Steps between C-alpha positions, in 0.01 A plus 500: 500500500353183646819328592616770745149509654518124560840528649402780744193315611676171550659590836159597637358153434700321773424779740131470432532123534677537832231728628222268377657183641407557864140580402478188280606298806244678709225422251600132490507478877164679519344255254640196693360632833171591335461150349587339840244709676249424227544125552470533873185722479343266233567195729354689794190590301461140373535358852242747620256399221566132579419562871187684397401213270568239775296698747199514265530129429522419872204710592292350216597143616394576859171656392399201276602255774301705753186499271525125459528453880191725551296290258613180674363638820155522333516121437621436856210716627243275321672187648492658844126571460447126440719395789318746737156348427354199682371360169634503146504825299180579315403722212342771705797546740739485206299776318488723798869468574594587137266800508675641807829487318387770263713361216475807257641722764759291684589226255410629151722244327290214641250396234324223697495323834373135482442183685592163329330187640668161498240248374549128459330335204265314727359820650478683171116507464440586864751790476335641180155471659621681815641788301185531290279510800720757700272800551703689761573791262275439203139387578488332165805291571731397214301256283753514216803401702691201382859373493701590195632347282261212497621151554578272788840524690617369833464833668428860421628847612189710427477881498194524716477855643640799311510856616406756395207379295443600140853452367537523112589133479301256709722231628260358756509113500839481317716207617846660523662158567448408133827675428806313639683809623211637718428146618857455608508838676176416689637165601821662642299756689278224643790300618705800633211705635656820348406744232566381145549724203383443158815491285302492177386846394160541336447753227170676573353679194245714689445781577867573398732221394728417793666218689350358807641272774354347813591380843314248723507363856342163598212462752455202728199367685520576867687825457879509558770332286518126582826382639558202264491454131233232521281720712542792254393285202217354698352821633583722186162626359606800275702820473454880488690721259519811296571582140668836426634695204876493494518820292282693742697363807832615357359836390347575840804375685741722303288813533723804445791283385310450176627851394862384534677417177533136606337212309377196701451149349355252747541127450364198695729201538329168413792277585822565689782568258880518537659814652802610297783600730264539799299763315127494422427458131198473274405158365334411178224324697419817700160658416475875428249661723546877448715716280693451173687184417866550574639146458729483206584875498869574470665712770522867398766753603358779704206292633450380858326163572441290814291190580340480838316214675146542636329223707152424377373279784760234440536559131794710380434798285800671304466880469724631215570880524666694213568869441722710280796653682426851362147486626617424861753789505367808692429810297817692581721197547505440128708830462738410784762318284510784251524745783780299656681494166465879459605568868790266461630663183433853620622443857813334392564767246449773761728326757755428226488857383535623860807293557636591157449867573659463841792320339532773227449779767777346700727490201403853412570610861844340486560664158388835646726444801793434277407803295474718809835368632646581156354857510604562868856364435535739211336792682737778597375489860568311823199271578454275805225340700551455875272341765451592861786278609745703288536213263549579130223336295598630162760738344587589148839467325599861573439452871684175501794668325501765772526234765764315306336160498268304268129546564451135585753527774325804651133410499400354837773677695466799739615844392735538797686191376557651163569878562701700749305530826451882474364480140277200577351662818442828319317322213302286742376807691346629184363164402355436841322830497306394186429153644355646822295775347393310195537822301699553185809717551717686251793732539859578432766342713878495505675167453863402527621240241749228597775700325424794738327720242189697617204478275160673512217238465132559445331198664144394501387248767161327471353258761408164328446134595750233418402179334443329838281794620763651722518884497789636297625823352590551133769763440588653169790748518630704208829684492420873464841626585525685164156664542591598856815663377307678219244622745759625739661687218168644389418604860840670524453676168159618605633624831779681314238660275294605802813637673597677179154661459494606867843663463402661176183624648694668770762644273249627243234625744756712689604728201138495374380627835751792478411571134123511562542688827737765357275544196196555725698768697618658190150527359386684809779752486521567129258729309672491157253325265782344301678362804171379653434313179835320517451427868145356446632266220778385735246449782257303274792281364617426850151395611464279192836337559408444871179320386700273272737414784205423724337276236823308457545453873140395553526247218818362644342471854193322362712255297712426810188458718608780743223750435274492807151659527400694807146490650369833633165669524393735205199603297473440122360844450822661620714269292312551174459881558884520558561327164261741325677796663853379411403456139257781481743766361635270231140397408378864495788589262360256246138602556423182698317457838452226763179341615526304834225236556514303833230251589303610806591190698863586468459858648633377834835448666694207359827320572769430237806660339381835364841593361512196268138555399587862419803389308292270270233757455753767421664273240167416331374858524835649390485279182143610445602868508811422286306319225176710496441824318127569592214383723514414868670235697291291742645365827266225644492267797237240580460172697547186304409268791521486870638208698461549880665820608708515178403674175616447146490843339530567126668837383457621148654791307312570175609741230406607150857487364664326212411153619707177439487246225368159609816318397714730704313461829672171593843672512397800707578347835844358405814676629634789285210453249267759345213460259669734246877529530489833319293636786801502722661771300175705486388444864796355684497212743704186586232234453524402863188686629243242399688194599573661842128581538397141410748355757387744767135397431594138541687575825175661626311181425352599165584530134530758224374530142386729222199527266568711195389578143746662267395861436224503776692502828600252766388376846783388724389317813644312797355339811627498851402338835420756765360470853242698693650734762419363847295688755421803289148645495381713215184596307342239273379560154163616638656719769422263787759403762683174446404194709734380777743231409285209636152636411333286231215580265177332623342230277193420709258273312725468202497141358857407391610181325859424577656267237839374648662156512753577772353418840713751680398782267135384529505543877676829502279658234179359657586642840604840367184535291288376783648773722395754240142366522491301170318162461766278355462169314809306389563298189809293437529550126334655194260216447372507862461881462275462195290237672468717807404809297230296321337447835554834684535860400819687607589870500866438420745216416859495630674271242840334530668440166697178528277214636452135419204354302414849350711812539373845574534633142284227346241538779481873439453445122205274579363746740503770234345259246207427727225762469385433853851547658677747267415804706672365815818690583815275494820608683822318426693409812828331411858463593616575139576873475634535147357737238415201283310347788290807536434514122384136500262563787346810340472323164318217666240756629612570858420839641784558740847357572638449854833339575553276807547570776203740498484747797151487651437868447587484127298178457188641663529828315538328164191280565301809622596686185404208272160456663423882503542555871816719488657753274859518633743373255756382755500529882792602710679183609774425747812385319814334587806727547745245375651476844348176621696328769540127400351299212140592572376855446292560817374833364353324191360224718340764726358675194343178377336411829418838643778493764335219693796303640289191572399487131852580395629204702220271386552561129875509520511147645227393258733612225778292638283186491378581145863559386619161647230323309586693183875418536413128537292520176787676323745233616271223371448681167876556455583144589260385233638748242179708490659845513174662369302363803768638732467843331126479554533424864757787534259740350231388750717557806638835369186683575478354851859615567424846387192522720709453813786718384742224413612683185845330470326162507250617244776628272667158499155337428473741199841391380405134538174573312709607196717191491246271327764378257806504717481214754844555651436866580151399638664249747749761611216753568302239689798452728514874555126506585549223752790699674303825494193334647696384805636848550156654459360273763763609747439868401120471550549329836742768610279796397153366571557226760435130486153360460311381809535145367874532469541643851313202645 
């Protein structure tokens, strides 16, 4: 079992490897780019750290040099004090000058300021005596002063005055020339007249161990620097100088730089050493002044070092700076190389993946193109793509075969170069119409093939864009010649059937008329009981046969679509009483009776087809009599809902007969079907009565059905659309006279919340309610309505059903769930007029149901009844007679706006603007493939169309509303709407006149 498994999986391994190879290449490329970016970023970070290190070293070098220069100026100030005097410098002046310097504040690194006297051995005793007897500062003088160390020497350089007094180590009287280096430095200073620096550091143990250095400047008798060397040596009498802490000088000079991660080692050069390659270097003879010893340390990777020169009044200091590279890197810079690595890898992978996907998409597109070409070439249809210059951009194999050339030889050529001129021009006319209108077109056309044969083609043309963006038309044509011939044959057969039935009707009715008529005459002239019995049976059989013939003819007419309804004035009371009278004798013979129940609001003249109403009622009531043996039969009529001047009336026939089993109800309304076939023998019947009744109900805008329980009777019902009779006055339910056609119930002081998203419907309803005296507030959707009701109390809410954000059903449910709002009447006002729509509204908690367009009188009366201001169930309303001239029913428009022609014109043109915007939205939705959005827009504009009497336009909107899953039909309906709107605009202008803005 394992060997076959390995064999079956073996072919998949190369395929997986082939799929993985591009990604492996991408990973390798990403790693290489990431590594390169890492090195670049790391180098940039190191360069930045090096610049930061060099900057710190340069600043430190400058600060130390500046501190030395400032201390040198102190020495030069003492020399200047001597030069400015007329006599040599004395102890008191020296003391006062040093005191003004305020050393702890301005020069804290200076430990002492001193004067060194040059004394020859011959004048030693006189010099010591003069110092001991100097009482300019201390009245006691300095009796213990003496030159140290003892012994005779050719000359002495004696520390005579030292400021400030009280230093931890008393160096007064010390001969500093005892040491060779200080002696040589003093001699050079004497001969040059400049400041000399002590190159020999002194380790001072107190108060804190530290290194001290000094600098001195010679003083000459007579003041200024003598011009010649001999004069300088002759007039030299001493020097002034300072001693300072090197550690303190460096610390104070660096200041905030001490916090930097840079180590400073300061060396003093004792003798000039060689410079390697022109670079400053540390020598073994250099003395360490400050910092750790770095000579002899091996160079370390990742550590910055530099050696800088500092001038110490003629002596060279060497400042060695060192720092770890990581310590000099800024906080976030240390992550920059890793970030560059990650970005390089990720960015390269993204770009690589993008190009790889583009490449694969291109390959997939080419594969799809080849697949599409293969499908179209094998499609049993003619397909071509033609641009506005009549050039063929594409055609499939079947079309190429029709032309008689290969497809490659046809593409790019004009149609008139390939087809006969007449055929090419005829096709181009249809193609150009689609290109110019931008609307899909479909239809059956006749086409002549090259062999002269005539074929019927069903062609669909769709406007598209070619690859270069040029407008083009795509045509798909299917040969439907066979279907055309079959349809023609079916039409001929149907016509033959209709002709046969018509002839048979004439041939059968003529003798039947004679039989029934002669039987009637014979019954009147004969008194023999036996003969009369025979004649009555003949008369009854003839009537029964005539009813069967009528049923068959009616069924045939309905199937052929040739049964037409008439519209006349009538009263329901007369129709239902007539049914009861016709069936009364038969019902009385079985001990049955009729109860007629008509809703009070229907006790008025109506318009419709009373004969067909009576036919359906007779059928239902006749069956009730036929299948009942006891009880009474109820005939009822009531309003289901009202929509403007039209009413949907429900008729019911209820009996206590044998009832119908539940599994048999579905077959009742099928042709030639009965619930119990055995009943035909007992009760008679063809099985056509119920199906004819159902079809008649549907022709009258309703439907039919039955509710039954076996053994307990049945209720057969149907609905029909009827209209109110125009211009007829009569008593209302309470006995009062009816209101005039344009008189509206008053709603003074009634606060009404209008919830409507259609701006046109908002304005119409607001103005109509305001004319009735109501205070109107508008909300654009259910959520806004709830927010408004939370802030203000309303007597009534007019609620649209379909709205964005929150629809009317959900808003009503929330109103009923809120204890503070649940008592507010809610009236549905919607363009949906189905029974299911009414049921959904009532289930959501709405109190009334009005269908757009709502006539002002009906709207006001309904609101008045809901808020307890009126009791009339339905006012008399002006209705359309069905004889409107043009596409806009002016009578309905007048009923909506009270006959005011200015308002009629205003709202008619407002509808046109609203419809144009809606059609643009529909076109955008359909071009994007969003048929559901197009259906929603159609629903919105449907109610506006009905409000102005554009019922044909509203009907097309309703058709479009039901095409949510059929984009092709939706586009066709959108084209019909566009054509109808142009005709409606011309009709409105013709009947109401142009707007003032248009006339200007």
